[in-house]
Backbone as a printed PyTorch tensor [residue, N CA C, xyz], in Angstrom:
tensor([[[-31.6520,  38.5970,  -7.6090],
         [-32.6780,  37.7140,  -8.0970],
         [-33.5350,  37.2140,  -6.9380]],

        [[-32.8930,  36.8230,  -5.8560],
         [-33.6380,  36.3300,  -4.6960],
         [-34.5090,  37.4340,  -4.1260]],

        [[-33.9470,  38.6390,  -4.0280],
         [-34.7200,  39.7700,  -3.5100],
         [-35.9360,  40.0430,  -4.3910]],

        [[-35.7890,  39.9530,  -5.6930],
         [-36.9110,  40.1950,  -6.6120],
         [-38.0010,  39.1360,  -6.4530]],

        [[-37.6120,  37.8920,  -6.3010],
         [-38.5900,  36.8110,  -6.1010],
         [-39.3330,  37.0280,  -4.7900]],

        [[-38.5890,  37.3610,  -3.7430],
         [-39.2160,  37.6120,  -2.4410],
         [-40.1790,  38.7920,  -2.5340]],

        [[-39.7730,  39.8570,  -3.1940],
         [-40.6100,  41.0420,  -3.3680],
         [-41.9210,  40.6770,  -4.0730]],

        [[-41.8410,  39.8290,  -5.0760],
         [-43.0310,  39.4200,  -5.8180],
         [-44.0260,  38.6650,  -4.9440]],

        [[-43.5320,  37.9800,  -3.9220],
         [-44.4040,  37.1910,  -3.0560],
         [-44.5970,  37.8220,  -1.6750]],

        [[-44.1050,  39.0500,  -1.5080],
         [-44.2880,  39.7500,  -0.2460],
         [-43.4310,  39.2100,   0.8860]],

        [[-42.3170,  38.6390,   0.5330],
         [-41.4120,  38.0790,   1.5340],
         [-40.1350,  38.9050,   1.6040]],

        [[-39.3160,  38.6070,   2.5760],
         [-37.9990,  39.2310,   2.6820],
         [-36.9550,  38.1390,   2.7830]],

        [[-35.7080,  38.5290,   2.5730],
         [-34.6290,  37.5560,   2.6320],
         [-33.4010,  38.1870,   3.2780]],

        [[-32.7220,  37.4270,   4.0820],
         [-31.4100,  37.7880,   4.6180],
         [-30.4700,  36.6760,   4.2170]],

        [[-29.3780,  37.0040,   3.5650],
         [-28.4090,  35.9990,   3.1150],
         [-27.1520,  36.1280,   3.9590]],

        [[-26.7480,  35.0280,   4.5310],
         [-25.5110,  34.9730,   5.3110],
         [-24.6350,  33.8790,   4.7020]],

        [[-23.9330,  34.2100,   3.6200],
         [-23.0750,  33.2520,   2.9260],
         [-21.7170,  33.2280,   3.6120]],

        [[-21.2750,  32.0400,   3.9810],
         [-19.9790,  31.8900,   4.6340],
         [-19.1740,  30.8210,   3.9060]],

        [[-17.9970,  31.1980,   3.5030],
         [-17.0960,  30.2270,   2.8870],
         [-16.3380,  29.5520,   4.0230]],

        [[-16.6370,  28.2970,   4.2530],
         [-16.0560,  27.6060,   5.4110],
         [-15.0000,  26.5750,   5.0510]],

        [[-15.1660,  25.8900,   3.9550],
         [-14.2560,  24.8030,   3.6130],
         [-13.3600,  25.1990,   2.4480]],

        [[-12.0560,  25.0070,   2.6160],
         [-11.1630,  25.2370,   1.4760],
         [-11.2790,  24.0680,   0.4930]],

        [[-10.7110,  24.2250,  -0.6680],
         [-10.6920,  23.1410,  -1.6490],
         [ -9.8450,  21.9820,  -1.1440]],

        [[-10.2480,  20.7770,  -1.4810],
         [ -9.4850,  19.5780,  -1.1500],
         [ -8.5970,  19.2860,  -2.3540]],

        [[ -7.2950,  19.5460,  -2.1940],
         [ -6.3620,  19.4050,  -3.3070],
         [ -5.2800,  18.3910,  -2.9470]],

        [[ -5.2800,  17.2660,  -3.6620],
         [ -4.2580,  16.2440,  -3.4550],
         [ -2.9370,  16.7020,  -4.0510]],

        [[ -1.8400,  16.3620,  -3.3930],
         [ -0.5270,  16.6630,  -3.9440],
         [ -0.0640,  15.4820,  -4.8020]],

        [[  0.6970,  15.7880,  -5.8470],
         [  1.0710,  14.7770,  -6.8440],
         [  1.8170,  13.5880,  -6.2490]],

        [[  2.8570,  13.8500,  -5.4680],
         [  3.6870,  12.7620,  -4.9450],
         [  2.8810,  11.8440,  -4.0280]],

        [[  2.0500,  12.4250,  -3.1680],
         [  1.2570,  11.6180,  -2.2380],
         [  0.1480,  10.8640,  -2.9640]],

        [[ -0.3810,  11.4500,  -4.0310],
         [ -1.4030,  10.7690,  -4.8260],
         [ -0.8000,   9.5540,  -5.5220]],

        [[  0.3840,   9.7110,  -6.0630],
         [  1.0720,   8.5940,  -6.7170],
         [  1.3650,   7.4820,  -5.7050]],

        [[  1.7980,   7.8640,  -4.5170],
         [  2.0960,   6.9020,  -3.4570],
         [  0.8280,   6.1300,  -3.0620]],

        [[ -0.2830,   6.8590,  -2.8870],
         [ -1.5510,   6.2280,  -2.5140],
         [ -2.0210,   5.2800,  -3.6130]],

        [[ -1.8450,   5.6820,  -4.8690],
         [ -2.2430,   4.8370,  -5.9980],
         [ -1.4070,   3.5620,  -6.0580]],

        [[ -0.1150,   3.6660,  -5.7590],
         [  0.7440,   2.4740,  -5.7470],
         [  0.3060,   1.4870,  -4.6710]],

        [[ -0.0480,   2.0070,  -3.5080],
         [ -0.5210,   1.1270,  -2.4300],
         [ -1.8240,   0.4520,  -2.8410]],

        [[ -2.7340,   1.2110,  -3.4260],
         [ -4.0110,   0.6410,  -3.8680],
         [ -3.7960,  -0.3990,  -4.9660]],

        [[ -2.8540,  -0.1260,  -5.8490],
         [ -2.5460,  -1.0650,  -6.9320],
         [ -2.0810,  -2.4020,  -6.3690]],

        [[ -1.3230,  -2.3640,  -5.3090],
         [ -0.8460,  -3.6000,  -4.6690],
         [ -2.0150,  -4.4300,  -4.1290]],

        [[ -3.0870,  -3.7720,  -3.7410],
         [ -4.2240,  -4.4680,  -3.1270],
         [ -5.2550,  -4.9080,  -4.1620]],

        [[ -5.6230,  -4.0270,  -5.0910],
         [ -6.7290,  -4.3420,  -6.0040],
         [ -6.3320,  -4.4030,  -7.4660]],

        [[ -5.0710,  -4.1110,  -7.7910],
         [ -4.6250,  -4.1310,  -9.1810],
         [ -4.8870,  -2.8040,  -9.8730]],

        [[ -4.0350,  -2.4770, -10.8250],
         [ -4.1020,  -1.1650, -11.4800],
         [ -5.4000,  -0.9520, -12.2580]],

        [[ -6.0190,  -2.0130, -12.7370],
         [ -7.2600,  -1.8830, -13.4870],
         [ -8.4580,  -1.4800, -12.6430]],

        [[ -8.2970,  -1.4930, -11.3470],
         [ -9.3920,  -1.1570, -10.4400],
         [ -9.1940,   0.1770,  -9.7380]],

        [[ -8.2880,   0.9910, -10.2510],
         [ -7.9910,   2.2800,  -9.6390],
         [ -8.3630,   3.3910, -10.6220]],

        [[ -9.0450,   4.4030, -10.1220],
         [ -9.3900,   5.5660, -10.9390],
         [ -8.6100,   6.7540, -10.3840]],

        [[ -7.6370,   7.2190, -11.1480],
         [ -6.7930,   8.3340, -10.6920],
         [ -7.1810,   9.6650, -11.3210]],

        [[ -8.0740,   9.6510, -12.2800],
         [ -8.4280,  10.8920, -12.9630],
         [ -9.9180,  11.1910, -12.8480]],

        [[-10.4840,  10.9350, -11.6790],
         [-11.9090,  11.2130, -11.5030],
         [-12.1480,  12.7230, -11.5640]],

        [[-13.3180,  13.1320, -12.0000],
         [-13.5820,  14.5670, -12.1270],
         [-13.6250,  15.2430, -10.7550]],

        [[-13.3100,  16.5250, -10.7070],
         [-13.3730,  17.2520,  -9.4380],
         [-14.7840,  17.2160,  -8.8530]],

        [[-14.8540,  17.2800,  -7.5550],
         [-16.1290,  17.2700,  -6.8500],
         [-16.3110,  18.6050,  -6.1350]],

        [[-17.5190,  19.0800,  -6.0850],
         [-17.8060,  20.3390,  -5.4000],
         [-18.2240,  20.1120,  -3.9520]],

        [[-18.2500,  18.8700,  -3.4980],
         [-18.6250,  18.5910,  -2.1160],
         [-17.5760,  19.0890,  -1.1450]],

        [[-18.0090,  19.5150,   0.0230],
         [-17.0440,  19.9550,   1.0400],
         [-16.5090,  18.7440,   1.7860]],

        [[-15.3290,  18.8880,   2.3240],
         [-14.6750,  17.7670,   2.9910],
         [-13.7650,  18.2850,   4.0990]],

        [[-13.9270,  17.7370,   5.3100],
         [-13.0940,  18.1400,   6.4470],
         [-11.6130,  17.9330,   6.1710]],

        [[-11.2890,  16.9220,   5.3750],
         [ -9.8980,  16.6010,   5.0820],
         [ -9.1790,  17.7640,   4.3970]],

        [[ -9.9370,  18.6740,   3.7990],
         [ -9.3280,  19.8250,   3.1170],
         [ -8.5240,  20.6830,   4.0940]],

        [[ -8.9550,  20.7550,   5.3410],
         [ -8.2090,  21.5320,   6.3340],
         [ -6.8330,  20.9090,   6.5850]],

        [[ -6.7830,  19.5800,   6.6480],
         [ -5.5110,  18.8840,   6.8230],
         [ -4.6030,  19.1230,   5.6210]],

        [[ -5.1700,  19.0200,   4.4160],
         [ -4.3590,  19.2020,   3.2140],
         [ -3.8750,  20.6410,   3.0410]],

        [[ -4.4810,  21.5750,   3.7390],
         [ -3.9610,  22.9460,   3.7320],
         [ -2.7300,  23.0780,   4.6190]],

        [[ -2.5490,  22.1340,   5.5330],
         [ -1.4350,  22.1810,   6.4790],
         [ -0.2670,  21.2870,   6.0800]],

        [[ -0.5670,  20.1950,   5.3950],
         [  0.5060,  19.2820,   4.9890],
         [  0.1130,  18.5810,   3.6910]],

        [[  1.1100,  17.9910,   3.0610],
         [  0.8920,  17.2930,   1.7980],
         [  0.1270,  16.0020,   2.0550]],

        [[ -0.7180,  15.6100,   1.1070],
         [ -1.4710,  14.3790,   1.2970],
         [ -2.3740,  14.0760,   0.1270]],

        [[ -3.1990,  13.0440,   0.3110],
         [ -4.0940,  12.5870,  -0.7530],
         [ -5.3850,  12.0640,  -0.1340]],

        [[ -6.4850,  12.6220,  -0.5440],
         [ -7.8060,  12.1470,  -0.1350],
         [ -8.2100,  11.0480,  -1.1050]],

        [[ -8.5250,   9.8790,  -0.5960],
         [ -8.9020,   8.7500,  -1.4560],
         [-10.2980,   8.2650,  -1.0860]],

        [[-10.9310,   7.6170,  -2.0380],
         [-12.2390,   6.9950,  -1.8170],
         [-12.1160,   5.5260,  -2.1700]],

        [[-12.8340,   4.6990,  -1.4410],
         [-12.8600,   3.2780,  -1.7580],
         [-14.1970,   2.9730,  -2.4260]],

        [[-14.1730,   2.1420,  -3.4280],
         [-15.4080,   1.8110,  -4.1360],
         [-16.3960,   1.1110,  -3.2230]],

        [[-17.6140,   1.5810,  -3.2090],
         [-18.6470,   1.0240,  -2.3440],
         [-19.7090,   0.2730,  -3.1310]],

        [[-19.6520,   0.3530,  -4.4460],
         [-20.6880,  -0.2730,  -5.2540],
         [-21.8730,   0.6570,  -5.4240]],

        [[-22.9830,   0.1130,  -5.8160],
         [-24.1760,   0.9200,  -6.0810],
         [-24.8460,   1.3000,  -4.7670]],

        [[-24.8760,   2.5950,  -4.4940],
         [-25.5170,   3.1060,  -3.2820],
         [-25.7100,   4.5980,  -3.4440]],

        [[-26.5370,   5.1540,  -2.6150],
         [-26.6460,   6.6100,  -2.5670],
         [-25.3010,   7.1720,  -2.1220]],

        [[-25.0770,   8.4430,  -2.3770],
         [-23.7940,   9.0440,  -2.0120],
         [-23.6440,   9.1700,  -0.5000]],

        [[-22.4190,   9.3110,  -0.0810],
         [-22.0860,   9.4600,   1.3310],
         [-22.8500,  10.6440,   1.9210]],

        [[-23.2180,  10.5730,   3.1840],
         [-23.9810,  11.5990,   3.9140],
         [-25.4290,  11.6920,   3.4380]],

        [[-25.8800,  10.7180,   2.6790],
         [-27.2640,  10.6340,   2.2510],
         [-27.9440,   9.6260,   3.1690]],

        [[-29.1610,   9.8750,   3.6280],
         [-29.8040,   8.9160,   4.5410],
         [-30.0130,   7.5390,   3.9230]],

        [[-29.9470,   7.4310,   2.6000],
         [-30.1220,   6.1400,   1.9320],
         [-28.7870,   5.4630,   1.6030]],

        [[-27.6750,   6.0700,   2.0590],
         [-26.3630,   5.4720,   1.8290],
         [-26.3030,   4.1200,   2.5260]],

        [[-25.7730,   3.1350,   1.8600],
         [-25.6570,   1.7960,   2.4230],
         [-24.2060,   1.3470,   2.3000]],

        [[-23.4800,   1.3690,   3.4110],
         [-22.0880,   0.9640,   3.3890],
         [-21.9890,  -0.5130,   3.0690]],

        [[-21.1190,  -0.8540,   2.1420],
         [-20.9050,  -2.2320,   1.7080],
         [-19.8790,  -2.8860,   2.6360]],

        [[-20.3500,  -3.6520,   3.5940],
         [-19.4620,  -4.2970,   4.5670],
         [-18.4430,  -5.2260,   3.9160]],

        [[-18.7380,  -5.7130,   2.7170],
         [-17.8240,  -6.6300,   2.0370],
         [-16.5050,  -5.9560,   1.6480]],

        [[-16.4530,  -4.6130,   1.6340],
         [-15.2120,  -3.9270,   1.2700],
         [-14.3060,  -3.6540,   2.4740]],

        [[-14.7480,  -4.0280,   3.6800],
         [-13.9230,  -3.7850,   4.8650],
         [-12.5430,  -4.4400,   4.7740]],

        [[-12.4250,  -5.6990,   4.3700],
         [-11.0840,  -6.2920,   4.2480],
         [-10.2070,  -5.5630,   3.2170]],

        [[-10.8040,  -5.1190,   2.1210],
         [-10.0460,  -4.3780,   1.1090],
         [ -9.5460,  -3.0600,   1.6800]],

        [[-10.4070,  -2.3360,   2.3580],
         [-10.0160,  -1.0670,   2.9610],
         [ -8.9360,  -1.2290,   4.0200]],

        [[ -9.0890,  -2.2250,   4.8830],
         [ -8.0850,  -2.4730,   5.9200],
         [ -6.7540,  -2.8750,   5.2900]],

        [[ -6.8040,  -3.7080,   4.2620],
         [ -5.5780,  -4.1260,   3.5760],
         [ -4.8750,  -2.9440,   2.9360]],

        [[ -5.6510,  -2.0110,   2.3750],
         [ -5.0650,  -0.8170,   1.7680],
         [ -4.2850,  -0.0190,   2.8060]],

        [[ -4.8890,   0.2230,   3.9720],
         [ -4.2120,   1.0320,   4.9980],
         [ -2.9760,   0.3300,   5.5510]],

        [[ -3.0370,  -0.9820,   5.6570],
         [ -1.8600,  -1.7460,   6.0960],
         [ -0.7550,  -1.6050,   5.0560]],

        [[ -1.0680,  -1.7720,   3.7740],
         [ -0.0800,  -1.6780,   2.7090],
         [  0.4980,  -0.2660,   2.6500]],

        [[ -0.3260,   0.7390,   2.7690],
         [  0.1380,   2.1380,   2.7610],
         [  1.1360,   2.3730,   3.8930]],

        [[  0.8100,   1.8520,   5.0580],
         [  1.7000,   2.0130,   6.2280],
         [  3.0080,   1.2570,   6.0200]],

        [[  2.9170,   0.0300,   5.5320],
         [  4.1290,  -0.7550,   5.2730],
         [  5.0330,  -0.0470,   4.2640]],

        [[  4.4630,   0.4800,   3.2230],
         [  5.2580,   1.1620,   2.2060],
         [  5.9150,   2.4200,   2.7760]],

        [[  5.2160,   3.1430,   3.6150],
         [  5.7550,   4.3580,   4.2090],
         [  6.9030,   4.0200,   5.1630]],

        [[  6.7960,   2.9070,   5.8620],
         [  7.8340,   2.5290,   6.8270],
         [  9.0670,   1.9370,   6.1660]],

        [[  8.9610,   1.5200,   4.9090],
         [ 10.1060,   0.9310,   4.2160],
         [ 11.1480,   1.9910,   3.8810]]])
């Protein structure tokens, strides 16, 4: 299709498609553990465990290919998506995020 469009306009195309990022797949046990830690901080009503899959690439996928784990997101409120020049990080969530990581660590050490 691309070649035909280019031909119609007198252009050429070279396609160099590279699959670079594997899928980011959370493991069940680690996802449950992460959800329990988040529940301790923000309550179960504020956790979304069944969000739809995302097609975005993520560096964390390389780690999850090597060991079990869970990629989590913290709610930022209304803003453009991450890696967008209009993204506005909500500084008010810093204490919540820090508390989550402390709770996760405490639970793991128990």
